[in-house]
N, CA, C and O atoms as a GROMACS GRO file, in nm:
protein
  300
    1UNK      N    1   0.085  -0.118   0.000
    1UNK     CA    2   0.000   0.000   0.000
    1UNK      C    3   0.089   0.123   0.000
    1UNK      O    4   0.185   0.131   0.077
    2UNK      N    5   0.058   0.217  -0.086
    2UNK     CA    6   0.124   0.347  -0.086
    2UNK      C    7   0.017   0.454  -0.065
    2UNK      O    8  -0.095   0.441  -0.114
    3UNK      N    9   0.053   0.558   0.006
    3UNK     CA   10  -0.036   0.672   0.023
    3UNK      C   11   0.031   0.791  -0.045
    3UNK      O   12   0.144   0.828  -0.012
    4UNK      N   13  -0.039   0.850  -0.140
    4UNK     CA   14   0.012   0.963  -0.215
    4UNK      C   15  -0.061   1.088  -0.171
    4UNK      O   16  -0.173   1.081  -0.120
    5UNK      N   17   0.001   1.202  -0.190
    5UNK     CA   18  -0.065   1.326  -0.154
    5UNK      C   19  -0.004   1.446  -0.225
    5UNK      O   20   0.101   1.437  -0.288
    6UNK      N   21  -0.074   1.556  -0.212
    6UNK     CA   22  -0.029   1.683  -0.267
    6UNK      C   23  -0.027   1.784  -0.154
    6UNK      O   24  -0.115   1.783  -0.068
    7UNK      N   25   0.073   1.870  -0.153
    7UNK     CA   26   0.079   1.977  -0.054
    7UNK      C   27  -0.018   2.087  -0.094
    7UNK      O   28  -0.038   2.112  -0.212
    8UNK      N   29  -0.077   2.153   0.004
    8UNK     CA   30  -0.170   2.261  -0.026
    8UNK      C   31  -0.103   2.373  -0.102
    8UNK      O   32  -0.166   2.437  -0.186
    9UNK      N   33   0.026   2.396  -0.075
    9UNK     CA   34   0.093   2.506  -0.143
    9UNK      C   35   0.148   2.467  -0.280
    9UNK      O   36   0.185   2.556  -0.357
   10UNK      N   37   0.154   2.338  -0.313
   10UNK     CA   38   0.200   2.295  -0.446
   10UNK      C   39   0.119   2.175  -0.490
   10UNK      O   40   0.165   2.061  -0.481
   11UNK      N   41  -0.002   2.199  -0.537
   11UNK     CA   42  -0.093   2.090  -0.572
   11UNK      C   43  -0.058   2.023  -0.704
   11UNK      O   44  -0.121   1.924  -0.740
   12UNK      N   45   0.040   2.074  -0.777
   12UNK     CA   46   0.074   2.015  -0.905
   12UNK      C   47   0.159   1.888  -0.891
   12UNK      O   48   0.162   1.806  -0.982
   13UNK      N   49   0.227   1.872  -0.779
   13UNK     CA   50   0.313   1.755  -0.759
   13UNK      C   51   0.250   1.655  -0.664
   13UNK      O   52   0.201   1.690  -0.557
   14UNK      N   53   0.252   1.529  -0.706
   14UNK     CA   54   0.203   1.422  -0.620
   14UNK      C   55   0.324   1.347  -0.565
   14UNK      O   56   0.418   1.318  -0.639
   15UNK      N   57   0.321   1.317  -0.436
   15UNK     CA   58   0.434   1.252  -0.370
   15UNK      C   59   0.385   1.137  -0.284
   15UNK      O   60   0.271   1.136  -0.237
   16UNK      N   61   0.473   1.040  -0.263
   16UNK     CA   62   0.443   0.933  -0.167
   16UNK      C   63   0.461   0.991  -0.028
   16UNK      O   64   0.563   1.052   0.003
   17UNK      N   65   0.360   0.971   0.056
   17UNK     CA   66   0.365   1.021   0.193
   17UNK      C   67   0.424   0.914   0.285
   17UNK      O   68   0.397   0.795   0.268
   18UNK      N   69   0.502   0.957   0.381
   18UNK     CA   70   0.556   0.863   0.479
   18UNK      C   71   0.464   0.851   0.600
   18UNK      O   72   0.474   0.755   0.677
   19UNK      N   73   0.375   0.948   0.616
   19UNK     CA   74   0.281   0.946   0.728
   19UNK      C   75   0.158   1.026   0.687
   19UNK      O   76   0.167   1.124   0.614
   20UNK      N   77   0.044   0.982   0.736
   20UNK     CA   78  -0.081   1.056   0.715
   20UNK      C   79  -0.155   1.058   0.848
   20UNK      O   80  -0.158   0.957   0.920
   21UNK      N   81  -0.214   1.170   0.880
   21UNK     CA   82  -0.288   1.185   1.005
   21UNK      C   83  -0.432   1.222   0.973
   21UNK      O   84  -0.456   1.320   0.904
   22UNK      N   85  -0.526   1.144   1.024
   22UNK     CA   86  -0.668   1.175   1.007
   22UNK      C   87  -0.719   1.240   1.135
   22UNK      O   88  -0.699   1.186   1.244
   23UNK      N   89  -0.784   1.352   1.121
   23UNK     CA   90  -0.850   1.418   1.234
   23UNK      C   91  -0.997   1.426   1.195
   23UNK      O   92  -1.034   1.506   1.110
   24UNK      N   93  -1.081   1.344   1.258
   24UNK     CA   94  -1.220   1.336   1.215
   24UNK      C   95  -1.308   1.288   1.330
   24UNK      O   96  -1.262   1.222   1.424
   25UNK      N   97  -1.433   1.323   1.320
   25UNK     CA   98  -1.534   1.275   1.415
   25UNK      C   99  -1.557   1.125   1.393
   25UNK      O  100  -1.534   1.076   1.282
   26UNK      N  101  -1.602   1.053   1.495
   26UNK     CA  102  -1.628   0.910   1.480
   26UNK      C  103  -1.722   0.877   1.362
   26UNK      O  104  -1.702   0.779   1.292
   27UNK      N  105  -1.824   0.959   1.342
   27UNK     CA  106  -1.917   0.930   1.232
   27UNK      C  107  -1.848   0.940   1.096
   27UNK      O  108  -1.877   0.861   1.006
   28UNK      N  109  -1.756   1.034   1.081
   28UNK     CA  110  -1.682   1.048   0.955
   28UNK      C  111  -1.587   0.930   0.937
   28UNK      O  112  -1.572   0.880   0.825
   29UNK      N  113  -1.523   0.886   1.045
   29UNK     CA  114  -1.436   0.769   1.036
   29UNK      C  115  -1.514   0.645   0.996
   29UNK      O  116  -1.466   0.563   0.918
   30UNK      N  117  -1.635   0.630   1.049
   30UNK     CA  118  -1.720   0.515   1.010
   30UNK      C  119  -1.760   0.525   0.864
   30UNK      O  120  -1.762   0.425   0.792
   31UNK      N  121  -1.793   0.646   0.820
   31UNK     CA  122  -1.826   0.666   0.678
   31UNK      C  123  -1.707   0.630   0.589
   31UNK      O  124  -1.724   0.566   0.485
   32UNK      N  125  -1.587   0.671   0.630
   32UNK     CA  126  -1.466   0.640   0.553
   32UNK      C  127  -1.441   0.489   0.550
   32UNK      O  128  -1.407   0.434   0.446
   33UNK      N  129  -1.459   0.424   0.663
   33UNK     CA  130  -1.440   0.278   0.669
   33UNK      C  131  -1.538   0.208   0.574
   33UNK      O  132  -1.500   0.114   0.504
   34UNK      N  133  -1.663   0.251   0.573
   34UNK     CA  134  -1.763   0.192   0.483
   34UNK      C  135  -1.725   0.216   0.338
   34UNK      O  136  -1.739   0.128   0.253
   35UNK      N  137  -1.676   0.337   0.310
   35UNK     CA  138  -1.632   0.372   0.174
   35UNK      C  139  -1.518   0.279   0.130
   35UNK      O  140  -1.520   0.229   0.018
   36UNK      N  141  -1.420   0.257   0.217
   36UNK     CA  142  -1.307   0.172   0.182
   36UNK      C  143  -1.350   0.027   0.159
   36UNK      O  144  -1.302  -0.038   0.066
   37UNK      N  145  -1.441  -0.024   0.242
   37UNK     CA  146  -1.494  -0.159   0.221
   37UNK      C  147  -1.566  -0.169   0.086
   37UNK      O  148  -1.550  -0.267   0.014
   38UNK      N  149  -1.645  -0.066   0.054
   38UNK     CA  150  -1.718  -0.066  -0.074
   38UNK      C  151  -1.621  -0.064  -0.190
   38UNK      O  152  -1.640  -0.136  -0.289
   39UNK      N  153  -1.516   0.017  -0.181
   39UNK     CA  154  -1.415   0.022  -0.287
   39UNK      C  155  -1.348  -0.114  -0.305
   39UNK      O  156  -1.331  -0.160  -0.418
   40UNK      N  157  -1.311  -0.178  -0.195
   40UNK     CA  158  -1.247  -0.310  -0.202
   40UNK      C  159  -1.339  -0.412  -0.270
   40UNK      O  160  -1.295  -0.489  -0.356
   41UNK      N  161  -1.467  -0.412  -0.233
   41UNK     CA  162  -1.563  -0.503  -0.295
   41UNK      C  163  -1.576  -0.476  -0.444
   41UNK      O  164  -1.579  -0.569  -0.524
   42UNK      N  165  -1.583  -0.348  -0.483
   42UNK     CA  166  -1.599  -0.312  -0.623
   42UNK      C  167  -1.475  -0.347  -0.705
   42UNK      O  168  -1.487  -0.389  -0.820
   43UNK      N  169  -1.355  -0.330  -0.648
   43UNK     CA  170  -1.232  -0.368  -0.719
   43UNK      C  171  -1.234  -0.519  -0.746
   43UNK      O  172  -1.202  -0.563  -0.856
   44UNK      N  173  -1.272  -0.597  -0.645
   44UNK     CA  174  -1.278  -0.743  -0.664
   44UNK      C  175  -1.386  -0.782  -0.764
   44UNK      O  176  -1.364  -0.870  -0.847
   45UNK      N  177  -1.502  -0.718  -0.757
   45UNK     CA  178  -1.614  -0.754  -0.844
   45UNK      C  179  -1.596  -0.707  -0.988
   45UNK      O  180  -1.632  -0.778  -1.082
   46UNK      N  181  -1.541  -0.587  -1.006
   46UNK     CA  182  -1.535  -0.526  -1.139
   46UNK      C  183  -1.398  -0.534  -1.206
   46UNK      O  184  -1.386  -0.504  -1.325
   47UNK      N  185  -1.297  -0.573  -1.132
   47UNK     CA  186  -1.163  -0.584  -1.190
   47UNK      C  187  -1.114  -0.451  -1.243
   47UNK      O  188  -1.140  -0.346  -1.184
   48UNK      N  189  -1.042  -0.456  -1.354
   48UNK     CA  190  -0.981  -0.336  -1.408
   48UNK      C  191  -1.080  -0.239  -1.473
   48UNK      O  192  -1.040  -0.131  -1.516
   49UNK      N  193  -1.207  -0.276  -1.479
   49UNK     CA  194  -1.306  -0.179  -1.528
   49UNK      C  195  -1.337  -0.075  -1.420
   49UNK      O  196  -1.395   0.030  -1.448
   50UNK      N  197  -1.298  -0.105  -1.295
   50UNK     CA  198  -1.313  -0.009  -1.184
   50UNK      C  199  -1.182   0.066  -1.174
   50UNK      O  200  -1.077   0.004  -1.156
   51UNK      N  201  -1.186   0.199  -1.186
   51UNK     CA  202  -1.062   0.277  -1.183
   51UNK      C  203  -1.040   0.348  -1.050
   51UNK      O  204  -0.938   0.325  -0.984
   52UNK      N  205  -1.134   0.434  -1.009
   52UNK     CA  206  -1.117   0.510  -0.885
   52UNK      C  207  -1.251   0.563  -0.836
   52UNK      O  208  -1.351   0.564  -0.909
   53UNK      N  209  -1.249   0.607  -0.712
   53UNK     CA  210  -1.370   0.663  -0.650
   53UNK      C  211  -1.327   0.772  -0.552
   53UNK      O  212  -1.224   0.761  -0.485
   54UNK      N  213  -1.407   0.879  -0.545
   54UNK     CA  214  -1.381   0.990  -0.453
   54UNK      C  215  -1.470   0.977  -0.330
   54UNK      O  216  -1.590   0.951  -0.342
   55UNK      N  217  -1.411   0.996  -0.212
   55UNK     CA  218  -1.487   0.995  -0.087
   55UNK      C  219  -1.550   1.133  -0.068
   55UNK      O  220  -1.482   1.235  -0.078
   56UNK      N  221  -1.678   1.135  -0.040
   56UNK     CA  222  -1.751   1.259  -0.014
   56UNK      C  223  -1.783   1.263   0.135
   56UNK      O  224  -1.864   1.183   0.183
   57UNK      N  225  -1.720   1.356   0.209
   57UNK     CA  226  -1.745   1.358   0.353
   57UNK      C  227  -1.849   1.462   0.394
   57UNK      O  228  -1.898   1.458   0.506
   58UNK      N  229  -1.884   1.555   0.306
   58UNK     CA  230  -1.988   1.650   0.338
   58UNK      C  231  -1.942   1.773   0.413
   58UNK      O  232  -2.022   1.863   0.438
   59UNK      N  233  -1.813   1.780   0.451
   59UNK     CA  234  -1.763   1.900   0.517
   59UNK      C  235  -1.761   2.016   0.417
   59UNK      O  236  -1.745   1.995   0.297
   60UNK      N  237  -1.778   2.136   0.468
   60UNK     CA  238  -1.777   2.254   0.381
   60UNK      C  239  -1.644   2.265   0.308
   60UNK      O  240  -1.641   2.285   0.186
   61UNK      N  241  -1.534   2.251   0.381
   61UNK     CA  242  -1.401   2.250   0.321
   61UNK      C  243  -1.338   2.116   0.357
   61UNK      O  244  -1.316   2.087   0.474
   62UNK      N  245  -1.309   2.036   0.256
   62UNK     CA  246  -1.250   1.906   0.284
   62UNK      C  247  -1.146   1.872   0.178
   62UNK      O  248  -1.145   1.929   0.069
   63UNK      N  249  -1.059   1.780   0.213
   63UNK     CA  250  -0.957   1.737   0.120
   63UNK      C  251  -1.016   1.638   0.022
   63UNK      O  252  -1.126   1.586   0.043
   64UNK      N  253  -0.944   1.612  -0.085
   64UNK     CA  254  -0.984   1.510  -0.181
   64UNK      C  255  -0.926   1.377  -0.133
   64UNK      O  256  -0.804   1.363  -0.122
   65UNK      N  257  -1.012   1.280  -0.106
   65UNK     CA  258  -0.967   1.146  -0.066
   65UNK      C  259  -1.012   1.053  -0.178
   65UNK      O  260  -1.132   1.032  -0.198
   66UNK      N  261  -0.916   0.996  -0.250
   66UNK     CA  262  -0.945   0.916  -0.368
   66UNK      C  263  -0.883   0.778  -0.351
   66UNK      O  264  -0.768   0.766  -0.308
   67UNK      N  265  -0.958   0.674  -0.386
   67UNK     CA  266  -0.905   0.538  -0.389
   67UNK      C  267  -0.892   0.498  -0.535
   67UNK      O  268  -0.987   0.509  -0.613
   68UNK      N  269  -0.773   0.450  -0.573
   68UNK     CA  270  -0.747   0.404  -0.709
   68UNK      C  271  -0.722   0.254  -0.710
   68UNK      O  272  -0.670   0.197  -0.613
   69UNK      N  273  -0.760   0.190  -0.818
   69UNK     CA  274  -0.731   0.048  -0.840
   69UNK      C  275  -0.578   0.034  -0.847
   69UNK      O  276  -0.515   0.105  -0.924
   70UNK      N  277  -0.518  -0.055  -0.769
   70UNK     CA  278  -0.372  -0.063  -0.764
   70UNK      C  279  -0.307  -0.107  -0.895
   70UNK      O  280  -0.190  -0.076  -0.918
   71UNK      N  281  -0.380  -0.178  -0.980
   71UNK     CA  282  -0.322  -0.223  -1.107
   71UNK      C  283  -0.331  -0.117  -1.216
   71UNK      O  284  -0.273  -0.132  -1.324
   72UNK      N  285  -0.404  -0.008  -1.189
   72UNK     CA  286  -0.425   0.097  -1.289
   72UNK      C  287  -0.348   0.223  -1.257
   72UNK      O  288  -0.301   0.291  -1.349
   73UNK      N  289  -0.332   0.256  -1.130
   73UNK     CA  290  -0.271   0.383  -1.089
   73UNK      C  291  -0.125   0.391  -1.128
   73UNK      O  292  -0.048   0.299  -1.102
   74UNK      N  293  -0.088   0.503  -1.190
   74UNK     CA  294   0.052   0.530  -1.223
   74UNK      C  295   0.086   0.668  -1.168
   74UNK      O  296   0.024   0.767  -1.207
   75UNK      N  297   0.182   0.676  -1.077
   75UNK     CA  298   0.221   0.805  -1.018
   75UNK      C  299   0.320   0.877  -1.107
   75UNK      O  300   0.364   0.987  -1.073
   0.00000   0.00000   0.00000
């Protein structure tokens, strides 16, 4: 597993992160967990026809959290 990210001050470059910190309410963490389970199921069910999915958390200002199929993603 690799976690990639972009800095707020330089969104044009994507980098592998060595650490990620989530600060969220329990309900948001549960929503994220459900989202990740759904993505895993869809990757297994749909194979390479499934590319990626964006997590929608509903916060007014939120980061982009995207899950990509590991066989398709190229950094």
